[in-house]
VODO-630818 format. One record per residue: residue number from 1; x, y, z negated of N, C-alpha, C in turn; chain; residue in three letters. Coordinates in steps of 0.1 Angstrom, whole numbers, plus 2048, in hexadecimal, padded with zeros to 3 digits. Atoms other than C-alpha are relative to their C-alpha. Layout:
// VODO-630818
{r NUM {X Y Z} {X Y Z} {X Y Z} "A" "ala"}
...
//
This chain:
// VODO-630818
{r 1 {802 7F5 7FB} {1A6 9C5 99A} {800 7FE 80F} "A" "unk"}
{r 2 {7FC 803 7F5} {1A6 9CB 9BE} {812 7FF 807} "A" "unk"}
{r 3 {7F4 7FF 7F9} {1C6 9C9 9D5} {804 811 806} "A" "unk"}
{r 4 {7FC 7F7 7FE} {1D8 9E9 9E0} {804 7FB 80E} "A" "unk"}
{r 5 {7FA 803 7F8} {1E1 9EA A03} {80B 803 802} "A" "unk"}
{r 6 {7EF 801 800} {203 9E1 A0F} {7FF 7F3 804} "A" "unk"}
{r 7 {7F8 80C 7FE} {218 9C5 A1A} {806 7F5 7F3} "A" "unk"}
{r 8 {802 806 80C} {219 9AA A00} {80B 7F7 808} "A" "unk"}
{r 9 {7FB 811 802} {231 987 9FB} {7F6 7F8 7F4} "A" "unk"}
{r 10 {808 806 807} {216 978 9E1} {7FF 7F4 7FF} "A" "unk"}
{r 11 {80A 80D 7FC} {20F 953 9DC} {7F4 802 7FB} "A" "unk"}
{r 12 {811 800 804} {1EB 950 9DA} {7FE 7F5 7FA} "A" "unk"}
{r 13 {802 805 80B} {1E5 945 9BB} {7EF 7FC 800} "A" "unk"}
{r 14 {80C 803 805} {1BF 936 9B1} {7FA 80E 7FB} "A" "unk"}
{r 15 {805 7F5 805} {1BB 958 99F} {801 80B 809} "A" "unk"}
{r 16 {7FD 7F8 7F2} {1CB 96E 9BD} {7F4 7FD 80B} "A" "unk"}
{r 17 {80A 80B 7F6} {1B3 956 9D4} {7ED 80A 7FD} "A" "unk"}
{r 18 {80D 7FB 801} {193 96A 9C2} {800 810 802} "A" "unk"}
{r 19 {7FF 7EE 802} {19D 98E 9C7} {801 804 810} "A" "unk"}
{r 20 {7FD 7FB 7F5} {1A3 989 9E9} {7F6 804 80D} "A" "unk"}
{r 21 {80D 7FE 7F2} {18D 995 A08} {802 801 80F} "A" "unk"}
{r 22 {7FC 7F8 7EF} {18E 99F A2A} {808 806 808} "A" "unk"}
{r 23 {7F4 7F9 7FC} {1A7 9B5 A2B} {80C 7F8 7FF} "A" "unk"}
{r 24 {7F3 80A 805} {1C0 99A A1E} {806 7F9 80E} "A" "unk"}
{r 25 {7F7 808 7F8} {1D9 989 A36} {808 7F6 7FB} "A" "unk"}
{r 26 {7F8 80B 804} {1E6 969 A30} {80C 7F4 807} "A" "unk"}
{r 27 {7F7 80A 7F7} {201 951 A3D} {805 7F4 7F6} "A" "unk"}
{r 28 {7F8 80B 808} {20D 92F A35} {80B 801 7F6} "A" "unk"}
{r 29 {7ED 802 808} {22D 928 A1E} {801 7F9 802} "A" "unk"}
{r 30 {7F5 805 7F9} {242 918 A2F} {80A 7F6 7F9} "A" "unk"}
{r 31 {7F7 808 804} {255 8F9 A26} {80C 807 7FB} "A" "unk"}
{r 32 {7F3 7FD 7FA} {278 90B A2E} {801 809 7F4} "A" "unk"}
{r 33 {7FF 7F8 80B} {270 925 A11} {7F9 7FE 7F5} "A" "unk"}
{r 34 {807 805 807} {259 914 9FE} {809 802 7EE} "A" "unk"}
{r 35 {7F8 802 812} {275 90F 9DE} {801 80D 7FD} "A" "unk"}
{r 36 {801 7F2 804} {27A 936 9DE} {7F3 806 7FB} "A" "unk"}
{r 37 {80A 7F5 800} {25C 944 9E3} {7F7 7FB 7EC} "A" "unk"}
{r 38 {806 807 80F} {24E 92A 9C4} {805 807 7F5} "A" "unk"}
{r 39 {7F8 800 80D} {26E 931 9AE} {7FF 80C 7FA} "A" "unk"}
{r 40 {800 7F4 802} {26B 957 9B1} {7EE 802 7F9} "A" "unk"}
{r 41 {811 7FF 800} {240 954 9AF} {801 7FC 7EB} "A" "unk"}
{r 42 {801 800 80A} {24A 93F 98B} {808 808 7F5} "A" "unk"}
{r 43 {7F8 7FB 80A} {265 953 97E} {7F9 810 7FF} "A" "unk"}
{r 44 {80A 7F5 805} {24A 971 97E} {7FC 7FB 7F1} "A" "unk"}
{r 45 {80D 807 80A} {236 95B 969} {806 7FF 7F1} "A" "unk"}
{r 46 {7F2 7FE 80A} {257 954 951} {7FE 80E 7FA} "A" "unk"}
{r 47 {7FE 7F3 805} {25E 976 94D} {7F4 808 7F8} "A" "unk"}
{r 48 {80A 7F8 80C} {23A 984 93F} {7FB 7F3 7F4} "A" "unk"}
{r 49 {7FF 807 80A} {23B 962 92C} {80B 805 7F5} "A" "unk"}
{r 50 {7F1 7FC 80B} {25E 96C 91A} {7F9 809 7F9} "A" "unk"}
{r 51 {803 7F2 804} {251 98C 917} {7F5 804 7F5} "A" "unk"}
{r 52 {807 7FE 80C} {233 985 903} {805 7FB 7F7} "A" "unk"}
{r 53 {7FA 803 80E} {243 971 8E7} {804 80F 7F6} "A" "unk"}
{r 54 {7FA 7F8 809} {246 987 8C9} {802 7F9 7F5} "A" "unk"}
{r 55 {7FE 805 80D} {251 989 8A5} {80D 7FA 7FE} "A" "unk"}
{r 56 {7F1 7FF 809} {26E 984 88F} {808 7F3 80A} "A" "unk"}
{r 57 {7F8 807 7FD} {27A 964 89F} {800 801 813} "A" "unk"}
{r 58 {802 802 7F3} {272 96E 8C7} {80C 7FA 80A} "A" "unk"}
{r 59 {7F3 804 7F7} {295 964 8D2} {7FD 7F3 7FF} "A" "unk"}
{r 60 {801 80E 801} {295 943 8C5} {7F9 7F9 809} "A" "unk"}
{r 61 {809 809 7F4} {274 93C 8D7} {7FF 801 80B} "A" "unk"}
{r 62 {7FE 800 7F1} {278 947 8F5} {80F 7F7 807} "A" "unk"}
{r 63 {7F6 802 7FE} {297 935 8F7} {7F8 7EE 7FE} "A" "unk"}
{r 64 {802 80D 7FB} {286 913 8EF} {7F1 801 806} "A" "unk"}
{r 65 {807 7FF 7F9} {269 91F 904} {806 7FB 80B} "A" "unk"}
{r 66 {7F6 7FF 7F6} {283 91F 922} {809 7EC 802} "A" "unk"}
{r 67 {7FA 80E 803} {291 8FB 914} {7F6 7F4 802} "A" "unk"}
{r 68 {80D 808 7FC} {270 8EE 915} {7F7 7FB 80B} "A" "unk"}
{r 69 {80A 807 7F0} {263 8F1 936} {80F 7FF 80B} "A" "unk"}
{r 70 {7FA 80A 7F7} {286 8EC 944} {805 7F2 802} "A" "unk"}
{r 71 {801 812 7FC} {284 8C9 93A} {7FC 7FD 804} "A" "unk"}
{r 72 {80A 7FF 7F6} {263 8C9 947} {803 7FF 80D} "A" "unk"}
{r 73 {802 801 7F1} {26E 8D3 969} {80D 7F9 804} "A" "unk"}
{r 74 {7F8 80B 7FE} {28D 8BE 968} {7FD 7F1 7FF} "A" "unk"}
{r 75 {803 80F 802} {27C 89F 95F} {7F1 7FD 80B} "A" "unk"}
{r 76 {809 7FC 7F8} {262 8A5 97A} {805 805 810} "A" "unk"}
{r 77 {804 7F9 7F7} {271 8B2 995} {806 7F3 80D} "A" "unk"}
{r 78 {7F8 807 7F4} {282 891 9A7} {7F4 7F5 802} "A" "unk"}
{r 79 {803 80B 802} {267 87C 99D} {7EC 807 804} "A" "unk"}
{r 80 {810 7FC 7FB} {244 893 9A1} {7FE 7FE 80D} "A" "unk"}
{r 81 {809 800 7F3} {22B 88D 9BC} {7F2 805 7FD} "A" "unk"}
{r 82 {812 7F4 802} {20F 8A4 9C3} {7F6 7FA 805} "A" "unk"}
{r 83 {80A 807 7FA} {1ED 89A 9C9} {7FD 802 810} "A" "unk"}
{r 84 {802 7FF 7F4} {1E0 88F 9EA} {7F9 80C 805} "A" "unk"}
{r 85 {805 7F0 7FC} {1C8 8AF 9F0} {804 80B 7F8} "A" "unk"}
{r 86 {7FD 7EE 805} {1DD 8C9 9E2} {803 806 80C} "A" "unk"}
{r 87 {801 7F2 7F7} {1D7 8E6 9F4} {810 808 804} "A" "unk"}
{r 88 {7FB 7F7 7FC} {1F2 8F6 A0A} {804 80C 7F9} "A" "unk"}
{r 89 {802 7F4 803} {1FF 913 9FD} {800 809 808} "A" "unk"}
{r 90 {7FA 7F7 7F1} {200 933 A0F} {801 80B 7F6} "A" "unk"}
{r 91 {7F8 7F5 803} {210 957 A09} {7F4 80B 804} "A" "unk"}
{r 92 {805 7F4 7FD} {1FA 977 A04} {809 80B 807} "A" "unk"}
{r 93 {7F4 7F9 7FA} {20C 98E A22} {7FB 811 800} "A" "unk"}
{r 94 {802 7ED 7FD} {1F9 9AE A21} {7EE 801 7FC} "A" "unk"}
{r 95 {80B 7FC 800} {1D7 9BE A18} {7FC 80C 802} "A" "unk"}
{r 96 {804 7F7 7F9} {1C8 9D6 A34} {7F6 809 7F7} "A" "unk"}
{r 97 {809 7F1 804} {1B6 9FB A2A} {7F0 7F6 7FE} "A" "unk"}
{r 98 {80F 805 800} {198 9E9 A3B} {803 7F5 80C} "A" "unk"}
{r 99 {7FB 808 7FB} {193 9C9 A4D} {803 7FC 80E} "A" "unk"}
{r 100 {7FD 800 7F0} {19A 9D5 A71} {80A 80C 7FE} "A" "unk"}
{r 101 {7F0 7FC 7FE} {1B8 9E8 A65} {80D 7F7 800} "A" "unk"}
{r 102 {7F2 806 7FB} {1D9 9DF A75} {80D 801 7F5} "A" "unk"}
{r 103 {7F3 7FB 808} {1F7 9DB A59} {809 802 805} "A" "unk"}
{r 104 {7F5 7F8 7FA} {215 9EC A5C} {805 7F2 801} "A" "unk"}
{r 105 {7F9 808 7FE} {234 9D5 A6B} {807 7FD 7F4} "A" "unk"}
{r 106 {7F8 805 80A} {247 9BF A54} {810 7FF 803} "A" "unk"}
{r 107 {7F1 7FE 800} {26E 9C3 A4A} {801 7F4 806} "A" "unk"}
{r 108 {7FA 812 7FA} {283 9A9 A5F} {805 7FB 7F1} "A" "unk"}
{r 109 {7F8 80A 80D} {28F 99F A3B} {7F3 800 7F7} "A" "unk"}
{r 110 {80B 803 808} {273 992 A27} {804 80E 7F6} "A" "unk"}
{r 111 {803 7F2 80D} {267 9AE A08} {806 7F9 7F9} "A" "unk"}
{r 112 {7FC 804 80B} {26F 996 9F1} {812 7F9 7FD} "A" "unk"}
{r 113 {7F5 804 7FB} {297 990 9FE} {807 80C 7FE} "A" "unk"}
{r 114 {7F4 7F9 801} {2B4 9A2 9F8} {809 800 810} "A" "unk"}
{r 115 {7FC 808 7F5} {2CC 9A6 A14} {80C 80E 801} "A" "unk"}
{r 116 {7F5 7FA 800} {2EE 9B6 A20} {7FB 807 810} "A" "unk"}
{r 117 {7FD 7F7 7F3} {2EE 9D1 A3D} {80C 807 806} "A" "unk"}
{r 118 {7FA 7FE 7F9} {30C 9D6 A4F} {804 808 809} "A" "unk"}
{r 119 {7FD 7F8 7F0} {305 9E8 A73} {80D 7F8 807} "A" "unk"}
{r 120 {7F2 807 7F9} {321 9CC A7F} {7F8 7F8 80E} "A" "unk"}
{r 121 {804 802 7F4} {318 9C1 AA5} {7FA 7F0 7F8} "A" "unk"}
{r 122 {805 808 7FD} {2FA 9AB AA7} {7FE 7FB 7F0} "A" "unk"}
{r 123 {806 801 811} {2F2 9AE A80} {7F6 809 7FC} "A" "unk"}
{r 124 {80B 7F6 801} {2D5 9C1 A71} {804 80F 7FF} "A" "unk"}
{r 125 {802 7EE 7FF} {2D3 9E8 A76} {7FB 805 7F5} "A" "unk"}
{r 126 {807 7FA 808} {2CC A00 A5C} {7F4 808 808} "A" "unk"}
{r 127 {80E 7FA 7F8} {2BB A12 A73} {7F2 801 803} "A" "unk"}
{r 128 {808 807 7FD} {2A7 9FE A81} {7F3 7F5 7F3} "A" "unk"}
{r 129 {80B 807 80D} {298 9ED A5D} {7F8 810 7FA} "A" "unk"}
{r 130 {808 7F8 80A} {291 A0F A4C} {7F6 806 80D} "A" "unk"}
{r 131 {810 7FC 7F9} {27B A18 A6D} {7F2 7F7 800} "A" "unk"}
{r 132 {810 804 800} {267 9FD A66} {7FE 7FE 7F3} "A" "unk"}
{r 133 {805 802 80B} {268 9FE A41} {7F9 809 7FC} "A" "unk"}
{r 134 {807 7F8 803} {25B A1C A3F} {7F7 802 806} "A" "unk"}
{r 135 {80B 800 7FE} {240 A17 A51} {7F4 7F7 7F3} "A" "unk"}
{r 136 {807 808 80E} {232 A02 A32} {802 801 7F2} "A" "unk"}
{r 137 {800 7F9 80C} {23C A16 A17} {7F8 80A 7FD} "A" "unk"}
{r 138 {809 7F8 805} {226 A29 A01} {807 80C 7FA} "A" "unk"}
{r 139 {7F5 7F5 806} {241 A41 9F4} {80E 7FE 7FF} "A" "unk"}
{r 140 {7F2 7FE 7FD} {264 A4A 9FD} {806 807 7FB} "A" "unk"}
{r 141 {7F7 7F7 805} {282 A57 9E9} {80B 7FE 806} "A" "unk"}
{r 142 {7F1 805 7FD} {2A1 A5E 9F8} {80C 80B 7FC} "A" "unk"}
{r 143 {7F3 7F6 804} {2C1 A6B 9EC} {80C 7FF 807} "A" "unk"}
{r 144 {7F1 801 7F4} {2E1 A72 A03} {807 809 801} "A" "unk"}
{r 145 {7F6 7F3 802} {2FE A8B A02} {7FC 805 80F} "A" "unk"}
{r 146 {801 7FE 7F6} {2FA A8F A26} {7F6 7FD 80D} "A" "unk"}
{r 147 {80B 804 7FA} {2DD A93 A3D} {806 805 813} "A" "unk"}
{r 148 {804 7F9 7F4} {2DF A96 A65} {7F8 7FC 805} "A" "unk"}
{r 149 {80E 805 7F7} {2CA A9A A82} {804 7F4 807} "A" "unk"}
{r 150 {7FE 812 7F4} {2DB A7B A96} {7FE 7F3 7F5} "A" "unk"}
{r 151 {806 80B 809} {2D0 A66 A77} {7F6 802 7FC} "A" "unk"}
{r 152 {80F 7FD 80B} {2B2 A76 A6D} {7F9 7FF 80D} "A" "unk"}
{r 153 {809 806 7F0} {2A5 A6E A96} {7FD 7F5 801} "A" "unk"}
{r 154 {805 80B 7FE} {2A2 A4B A95} {7F6 7FA 7F7} "A" "unk"}
{r 155 {80A 804 80E} {290 A48 A76} {7F6 80F 7FC} "A" "unk"}
{r 156 {808 7F1 7FE} {27A A6B A7E} {7F1 7FC 802} "A" "unk"}
{r 157 {814 802 7FF} {259 A5A A8F} {7FC 7FC 7F1} "A" "unk"}
{r 158 {806 806 80F} {257 A43 A6F} {7FB 808 7F4} "A" "unk"}
{r 159 {803 7F2 80B} {25A A63 A56} {7FB 80B 803} "A" "unk"}
{r 160 {80D 7FB 7FC} {246 A75 A69} {7F3 800 7FB} "A" "unk"}
{r 161 {809 806 801} {22F A60 A6C} {7F8 7FD 7F2} "A" "unk"}
{r 162 {801 7FF 80E} {231 A58 A47} {7FA 80C 7F6} "A" "unk"}
{r 163 {805 7F3 806} {22A A7E A3A} {7F7 802 808} "A" "unk"}
{r 164 {80E 7FB 7F4} {20D A83 A56} {7F7 7F6 7F9} "A" "unk"}
{r 165 {80E 804 801} {1FC A67 A44} {7FF 802 7F4} "A" "unk"}
{r 166 {7FF 7FE 80C} {202 A7B A22} {806 7F9 7F4} "A" "unk"}
{r 167 {7F8 808 7FD} {219 A63 A17} {80E 808 7F8} "A" "unk"}
{r 168 {7F9 7F6 807} {235 A72 9FC} {80F 7FC 805} "A" "unk"}
{r 169 {7F2 7FE 7FF} {25A A79 A06} {808 806 7F9} "A" "unk"}
{r 170 {7F3 7F5 803} {275 A87 9EE} {80B 7FC 807} "A" "unk"}
{r 171 {7F7 805 7F6} {294 A8B 9FA} {809 809 7F8} "A" "unk"}
{r 172 {7F0 7FC 80C} {2B8 A98 9E6} {80B 7FE 80A} "A" "unk"}
{r 173 {7F3 7FD 7F8} {2D6 AA3 9F9} {803 80D 7FC} "A" "unk"}
{r 174 {7F8 7FB 803} {2F0 ABA 9F7} {805 80B 809} "A" "unk"}
{r 175 {7FD 7F8 7F5} {301 AD7 A09} {815 801 800} "A" "unk"}
{r 176 {7EF 801 7FD} {328 AC9 A06} {803 7FE 80A} "A" "unk"}
{r 177 {7FB 7F8 7F3} {33D AD4 A20} {7F6 7FB 80C} "A" "unk"}
{r 178 {805 7FC 7F8} {328 ADE A31} {7F4 7F4 80D} "A" "unk"}
{r 179 {800 80E 7F5} {31B ABA A40} {7ED 803 806} "A" "unk"}
{r 180 {80E 802 800} {2F2 ABC A37} {7F9 80A 80F} "A" "unk"}
{r 181 {7FE 7FA 7F3} {2E2 AC9 A5B} {7F3 805 7FC} "A" "unk"}
{r 182 {806 7F8 800} {2CB AE6 A51} {7EA 7FB 807} "A" "unk"}
{r 183 {80A 802 7F3} {2B2 ADD A73} {7F8 7ED 7F8} "A" "unk"}
{r 184 {807 809 809} {2AA AB7 A5D} {7F6 802 7F6} "A" "unk"}
{r 185 {805 7FE 80A} {2A1 AC9 A3F} {7EF 808 805} "A" "unk"}
{r 186 {80E 7F7 7FD} {288 AE3 A51} {7F6 7F4 804} "A" "unk"}
{r 187 {809 808 7F9} {278 AC7 A62} {7F9 7F7 7F4} "A" "unk"}
{r 188 {805 808 80E} {275 AB2 A43} {7F4 809 7F7} "A" "unk"}
{r 189 {804 7F3 803} {267 AD2 A32} {7F1 7FD 808} "A" "unk"}
{r 190 {80A 7FC 7FA} {250 AD8 A4C} {7F5 7F6 801} "A" "unk"}
{r 191 {806 80E 805} {23F AB4 A49} {7FB 7FF 7F3} "A" "unk"}
{r 192 {809 802 80F} {236 AB5 A27} {80D 7FA 7F2} "A" "unk"}
{r 193 {7F8 80B 80A} {257 AA6 A18} {803 809 7F5} "A" "unk"}
{r 194 {7FF 7FA 80A} {264 AAF 9F7} {80C 803 800} "A" "unk"}
{r 195 {7F4 804 801} {286 AB8 9F8} {80C 80F 7F5} "A" "unk"}
{r 196 {7FB 7FA 807} {29D AC4 9E1} {810 7FF 800} "A" "unk"}
{r 197 {7F4 7FE 7FF} {2C5 AD1 9E3} {808 801 7F7} "A" "unk"}
{r 198 {7F7 7F8 809} {2E1 ACF 9CC} {80C 808 80B} "A" "unk"}
{r 199 {7F9 7F3 7F9} {2F8 AEE 9D3} {811 7FB 7FA} "A" "unk"}
{r 200 {7F1 805 809} {317 ADB 9BD} {809 7F9 80E} "A" "unk"}
{r 201 {7F5 802 7F2} {337 AD7 9D3} {80C 7FD 7F7} "A" "unk"}
{r 202 {7F5 801 809} {34E ACF 9B4} {803 7EF 800} "A" "unk"}
{r 203 {7FD 80A 801} {35D AAD 9AA} {7F4 7F8 7FE} "A" "unk"}
{r 204 {80E 808 802} {33A AA1 9A0} {7F0 801 808} "A" "unk"}
{r 205 {80D 801 7F0} {326 AA5 9C1} {7F8 7F3 7FF} "A" "unk"}
{r 206 {806 80B 7FF} {30C A8E 9C8} {803 7F9 80A} "A" "unk"}
{r 207 {7FE 809 7F9} {31B A70 9DD} {7F7 7F6 802} "A" "unk"}
{r 208 {80B 80C 803} {2FC A56 9D6} {7F6 802 80E} "A" "unk"}
{r 209 {80B 803 7F2} {2EA A49 9F9} {7F7 7F5 7FE} "A" "unk"}
{r 210 {80E 80B 808} {2C7 A36 9F1} {7F6 804 808} "A" "unk"}
{r 211 {80E 7FC 7FC} {2A8 A34 A01} {7F7 7F3 7F8} "A" "unk"}
{r 212 {808 80A 80A} {28E A26 9E9} {7F1 7FF 803} "A" "unk"}
{r 213 {809 800 7F9} {26E A1A 9FA} {7F6 7F6 7F8} "A" "unk"}
{r 214 {80A 804 809} {253 A17 9E2} {7F4 7F9 802} "A" "unk"}
{r 215 {808 802 7FA} {237 A03 9E6} {7F2 7F8 7F9} "A" "unk"}
{r 216 {808 800 80D} {216 9FF 9D2} {7FA 7F2 7FD} "A" "unk"}
{r 217 {804 80D 7FA} {211 9D8 9DE} {808 7FD 7F2} "A" "unk"}
{r 218 {7F3 803 80A} {22F 9D2 9C5} {80D 7FB 807} "A" "unk"}
{r 219 {7F2 808 7F6} {24A 9C8 9DE} {807 80E 807} "A" "unk"}
{r 220 {7F5 7F7 7FE} {25E 9E8 9DE} {80F 7FC 807} "A" "unk"}
{r 221 {7F2 803 7FB} {27F 9E8 9EF} {80A 80D 805} "A" "unk"}
{r 222 {7FA 7F5 800} {29C 9FF 9EE} {80D 7FB 80B} "A" "unk"}
{r 223 {7F0 802 7F5} {2C0 A04 A07} {80D 802 7F6} "A" "unk"}
{r 224 {7F5 7FB 809} {2E0 A0B 9EF} {80B 800 809} "A" "unk"}
{r 225 {7F2 803 801} {301 A11 9FD} {80A 80D 806} "A" "unk"}
{r 226 {7F7 7FA 7FE} {316 A27 A10} {7FD 80A 80F} "A" "unk"}
{r 227 {802 7F7 7F7} {303 A38 A2F} {7F4 80B 7FD} "A" "unk"}
{r 228 {801 7F7 7FC} {2FE A58 A30} {7F0 802 80E} "A" "unk"}
{r 229 {80A 7FA 7F5} {2DF A68 A4A} {806 802 80A} "A" "unk"}
{r 230 {7FA 7FE 7F4} {2F3 A64 A6B} {800 7F6 808} "A" "unk"}
{r 231 {804 80A 7F5} {2F3 A51 A8C} {80B 7F5 801} "A" "unk"}
{r 232 {7F8 809 801} {311 A41 A84} {7FD 7F2 7F7} "A" "unk"}
{r 233 {806 805 80D} {308 A37 A62} {7F4 7F6 7FE} "A" "unk"}
{r 234 {809 809 7FB} {2EA A26 A6D} {801 7F8 809} "A" "unk"}
{r 235 {7FF 809 7F5} {2F1 A18 A8A} {80D 7F4 802} "A" "unk"}
{r 236 {7F3 806 7FC} {318 A0D A94} {809 800 7F2} "A" "unk"}
{r 237 {7F6 7FF 808} {32B A18 A73} {805 7F3 7F9} "A" "unk"}
{r 238 {7FC 80B 80A} {33C A00 A5D} {7FF 7FF 7F1} "A" "unk"}
{r 239 {807 7FF 80C} {326 A05 A42} {7FA 7F7 7F8} "A" "unk"}
{r 240 {802 80B 808} {31E 9ED A24} {7F5 807 7F9} "A" "unk"}
{r 241 {80D 801 809} {2F9 9F3 A15} {7FA 7F7 7FC} "A" "unk"}
{r 242 {806 80A 807} {2E5 9DA A00} {7F6 806 804} "A" "unk"}
{r 243 {80E 802 803} {2BF 9D4 A05} {7FC 7FD 7F6} "A" "unk"}
{r 244 {807 806 80E} {2AC 9D3 9E2} {7F1 7FE 802} "A" "unk"}
{r 245 {812 803 806} {28B 9C0 9DE} {7FD 7FD 7F2} "A" "unk"}
{r 246 {806 7FD 80F} {277 9C8 9BF} {7FC 7F6 7FA} "A" "unk"}
{r 247 {806 80D 805} {26C 9A4 9C0} {80C 7F7 7FB} "A" "unk"}
{r 248 {7F2 806 803} {28F 999 9BE} {80B 805 7F6} "A" "unk"}
{r 249 {7F7 7F6 806} {2A3 9B4 9AE} {7F8 80B 7F8} "A" "unk"}
{r 250 {803 7F7 80A} {28A 9C3 998} {807 80B 7FB} "A" "unk"}
{r 251 {7FC 7F9 80B} {2A0 9CE 978} {80A 80D 80A} "A" "unk"}
{r 252 {7F8 7F9 7FD} {2B8 9DF 993} {7F4 80A 805} "A" "unk"}
{r 253 {80B 7F3 7F2} {29B 9F3 9AB} {7FE 809 7F2} "A" "unk"}
{r 254 {809 7FB 808} {28C 9FB 986} {80C 80C 7FB} "A" "unk"}
{r 255 {7F9 7F8 804} {2AE A0D 97F} {806 80B 80C} "A" "unk"}
{r 256 {802 7F5 7F4} {2B1 A1B 99F} {7F9 80D 802} "A" "unk"}
{r 257 {80D 7F7 7FB} {28E A29 9A0} {803 80D 7F0} "A" "unk"}
{r 258 {800 7F9 80E} {298 A3D 97B} {80A 809 805} "A" "unk"}
{r 259 {7F9 7F8 802} {2B6 A47 987} {7FF 809 80B} "A" "unk"}
{r 260 {806 7F6 7F6} {2A8 A5A 9A7} {7F6 80A 7F6} "A" "unk"}
{r 261 {80B 7F6 803} {28F A6B 98E} {80A 809 7F7} "A" "unk"}
{r 262 {7F7 7F8 80A} {2AC A76 977} {803 80E 80A} "A" "unk"}
{r 263 {7FD 7FA 7F9} {2BA A87 996} {7F5 80B 802} "A" "unk"}
{r 264 {80E 7F6 801} {297 A95 99B} {801 80C 7FD} "A" "unk"}
{r 265 {800 7F6 809} {295 AA6 97E} {809 808 7FF} "A" "unk"}
{r 266 {7F3 7F9 807} {2B9 AB3 97A} {7FC 80D 806} "A" "unk"}
{r 267 {804 7F2 7FE} {2BA AD6 97E} {80B 805 812} "A" "unk"}
{r 268 {7F3 7FF 7F3} {2DA AD3 998} {7F5 7FF 80A} "A" "unk"}
{r 269 {804 802 7F4} {2C0 ACE 9B2} {7EF 805 7FF} "A" "unk"}
{r 270 {80A 7F5 800} {2A9 AE7 9C0} {7F8 801 806} "A" "unk"}
{r 271 {809 806 7F8} {28B AE8 9D5} {807 807 80F} "A" "unk"}
{r 272 {7FB 7F5 7ED} {295 AF1 9FB} {7FB 80B 800} "A" "unk"}
{r 273 {7FF 7F3 7FD} {297 B13 A05} {808 802 808} "A" "unk"}
{r 274 {7FD 7FF 7F9} {29F B1A A25} {80D 80F 802} "A" "unk"}
{r 275 {7FB 7F4 801} {2B1 B3C A20} {80E 7FB 7F3} "A" "unk"}
{r 276 {7F2 805 80F} {2C6 B2F 9FE} {808 7F6 80C} "A" "unk"}
{r 277 {7FC 80A 7F8} {2D0 B11 A15} {80B 808 806} "A" "unk"}
{r 278 {7F4 7FB 7F8} {2DC B24 A31} {811 806 7F7} "A" "unk"}
{r 279 {7FA 7FB 806} {2F0 B3C A18} {80B 7F6 7F9} "A" "unk"}
{r 280 {7F9 808 806} {2FE B1C A06} {80F 7FC 809} "A" "unk"}
{r 281 {7F9 809 7F4} {30C B09 A25} {80E 80D 804} "A" "unk"}
{r 282 {7F8 7F3 7FA} {319 B29 A2F} {80C 800 7FD} "A" "unk"}
{r 283 {7F3 802 809} {332 B2C A14} {807 7F7 7FB} "A" "unk"}
{r 284 {7FA 811 808} {33A B05 A0B} {809 803 80C} "A" "unk"}
{r 285 {7F5 804 7FA} {35A AFA A11} {7FB 7F9 811} "A" "unk"}
{r 286 {804 808 7F6} {356 AEC A39} {80B 7F0 7FC} "A" "unk"}
{r 287 {7F9 80F 803} {360 AC2 A38} {802 7FE 80C} "A" "unk"}
{r 288 {7FA 802 7F8} {377 AB5 A4F} {7F8 7EE 806} "A" "unk"}
{r 289 {808 80D 7FF} {35F A92 A51} {7F6 804 807} "A" "unk"}
{r 290 {808 7FD 7FE} {347 A92 A63} {800 7F2 80D} "A" "unk"}
{r 291 {804 80B 802} {335 A6D A6E} {7FD 800 811} "A" "unk"}
{r 292 {805 800 7F1} {329 A7A A92} {80B 803 808} "A" "unk"}
{r 293 {7F9 7FD 7F6} {346 A87 AA0} {80D 7F3 804} "A" "unk"}
{r 294 {7F7 80D 7FD} {35D A6C AB1} {810 805 7FF} "A" "unk"}
{r 295 {7F4 7F8 7FE} {381 A75 AAE} {80A 7F5 80B} "A" "unk"}
{r 296 {7F6 80A 7FB} {392 A59 AC4} {805 806 811} "A" "unk"}
{r 297 {7FF 7FD 7FA} {3A5 A67 ADB} {80D 7FB 809} "A" "unk"}
{r 298 {7F6 806 7FE} {3BB A4A AE7} {804 800 813} "A" "unk"}
{r 299 {7FE 7FC 7F3} {3B6 A4C B0D} {80E 809 806} "A" "unk"}
{r 300 {7FB 7F6 802} {3C3 A6E B0A} {810 7FE 7FB} "A" "unk"}
{r 301 {7F4 802 801} {3E2 A67 AF7} {809 7F6 80C} "A" "unk"}
{r 302 {7FA 810 7F3} {3EA A49 B0E} {80A 80A 80D} "A" "unk"}
{r 303 {7FC 7F5 7F9} {3EC A66 B2A} {80E 806 7FC} "A" "unk"}
{r 304 {7F1 7FB 804} {407 A7B B18} {807 7F7 7FD} "A" "unk"}
{r 305 {7F8 808 80B} {418 A5D B10} {806 7FB 80F} "A" "unk"}
{r 306 {7FD 807 7F9} {41C A57 B34} {800 7F2 803} "A" "unk"}
{r 307 {804 80B 7FF} {40B A38 B36} {7F4 7FE 802} "A" "unk"}
{r 308 {80C 805 801} {3E9 A2B B42} {7F7 7FE 7FB} "A" "unk"}
{r 309 {805 806 809} {3D0 A26 B2E} {7FE 7F5 804} "A" "unk"}
{r 310 {806 80C 800} {3C3 A03 B28} {7F0 804 7FF} "A" "unk"}
//
């Protein structure tokens, strides 16, 4: 079957090579990353092979297959010699819509790897990562307790372009603490996003924060952690967010997608209506927690104490 347009990180096998055309972009597989890439490729075949074993004694058969393959690998690992005319392996890195269409930018972390984002000095920043990854996503699901304009602004160009291209964006959020700003929801809805709101403000309220970036190429990613959509949470706040890779964390990503779908289908979340939202925000209990407001008053305190600020 023809490959769908998008970003890839696939080993080019003989079978895959037969499906490629002028839309494909290839890159040599470097020696430094060859062990991980080839092991990941082999793991996919192993998973398929083990899953294909059926019958009454399938568990024993699976164990026997693993033992046999492990023995072969161990026996050949130190003494195996490649043929002199062996072809250097390549990676399929992308498939364009047409041969002339440019590919979207690649993420700073390879699509097949996971990573930690802590927003520390000289570390990866979540806003920059999202801005790049949104551009290659076919669909996006966002679940986030609080949405601020200051946090929306850094990713706004990428999200607006995503929606302008007719791609899906689903958003789940809350009115808890009067934190989520209608300005963000209004613009997202105006551009075509599907937004749903939870008006639950009790102990069972939504507290999750996750971005799921679906790619039809099979290289979806997700960011899960502590960051709401605020400027400090995406740029400089002491937040911890894990970037998951479908290639490396397929089981976890599958569970994450299922959890989002369960929330999306839950009657607690209702389609965004500006009037209903405004009324709920007005009646909700305000929160003293606002990640966009600085409370550092140390210089002022120093003057009150009769000391010059340092």
